[in-house]
C-alpha positions in Angstrom: 29.5 -48.0 -23.6 30.2 -45.2 -21.2 30.9 -46.0 -17.6 30.3 -43.6 -14.7 33.3 -42.7 -12.7 32.7 -42.0 -8.9 35.0 -39.0 -9.3 32.6 -37.5 -11.8 29.8 -37.4 -9.2 32.2 -35.8 -6.7 33.2 -33.2 -9.3 29.6 -32.4 -10.1 28.8 -31.9 -6.4 31.9 -29.7 -6.0 30.9 -27.6 -8.9 27.3 -27.2 -7.6 28.6 -26.0 -4.3 31.0 -23.5 -5.8 28.1 -21.8 -7.6 25.5 -21.1 -5.0 22.0 -19.9 -6.0 21.5 -16.2 -5.3 18.9 -15.4 -2.6 15.4 -14.7 -3.7 14.0 -11.2 -3.4 11.8 -10.4 -0.5 8.2 -11.6 -0.7 9.1 -13.5 -3.9 6.6 -16.3 -3.2 3.7 -13.9 -2.6 4.3 -12.1 -5.9 4.5 -15.5 -7.7 1.2 -16.6 -6.2 -0.4 -13.2 -7.0 0.6 -13.6 -10.6 -0.8 -17.2 -10.7 -4.0 -16.0 -9.2 -4.3 -13.2 -11.7 -3.7 -15.6 -14.6 -6.3 -18.0 -13.3 -8.9 -15.3 -12.6 -11.9 -15.2 -15.0 -11.3 -12.9 -18.0 -14.8 -11.4 -17.7 -13.7 -8.9 -15.0 -14.9 -5.3 -15.8 -12.1 -2.9 -16.7 -12.9 -0.5 -13.8 -12.6 -3.3 -11.2 -9.3 -4.4 -12.7 -8.1 -0.8 -12.7 -9.1 -0.5 -9.1 -7.4 -3.7 -8.2 -4.2 -2.6 -9.8 -4.4 0.8 -8.0 -4.9 -0.8 -4.6 -2.1 -3.3 -5.3 0.3 -0.4 -5.9 -1.0 1.7 -3.0 -0.6 -1.2 -0.6 3.1 -1.5 -1.2 5.0 -0.5 2.0 6.8 2.5 0.4 3.6 3.9 -1.0 1.5 3.0 2.0 3.7 5.1 4.3 3.6 8.1 2.0 -0.2 7.6 1.6 -0.7 7.6 5.4 1.4 10.8 5.6 -0.7 12.5 3.0 -3.9 11.4 4.7 -2.7 12.7 8.0 -1.8 16.0 6.5 -5.1 16.4 4.7 -7.1 15.4 7.8 -5.1 18.0 9.8 -5.9 20.7 7.3 -9.6 19.8 7.3 -9.6 19.8 11.1 -8.0 23.2 11.3 -10.5 24.6 8.7 -13.5 23.1 10.4 -12.3 24.3 13.8 -11.7 27.8 12.7 -15.2 27.9 11.1 -16.7 26.7 14.3 -14.7 29.2 16.4 -15.8 32.0 14.1 -19.5 31.0 14.4 -19.2 30.8 18.1 -17.6 34.2 18.4 -20.3 35.7 16.3 -23.0 34.2 18.5 -21.3 35.5 21.7 -21.0 38.9 20.2 -24.6 38.9 19.1 -25.7 37.7 22.6 -23.6 40.5 24.2 -25.0 43.3 21.9 -28.6 42.2 21.7 -29.4 39.6 24.3 -33.1 39.5 23.7 -32.8 38.4 20.0 -30.6 35.4 20.8 -32.5 32.2 21.5 
């Protein structure tokens, strides 16, 4: 019969303390719960919806979200400049027409 030695328990505790567990990566719990939710989700999800979910999940990561915001700002600035130049051109044409033939302009 094997008896337990109190020194064995102390040795086990000392060994556990000498090998600490590494820290978990950031947002570890969230990713685990997301995987659990995905595995429990009904399998009848259409492929397009699943594809869209995966795309949104990747786009909402902080690194990609920041670059996405930068791209959207750039595109909206370009669209604003193009729209503004078209409006300015139309306004200049109307002013010119009003100066040359004031009776024809409403």
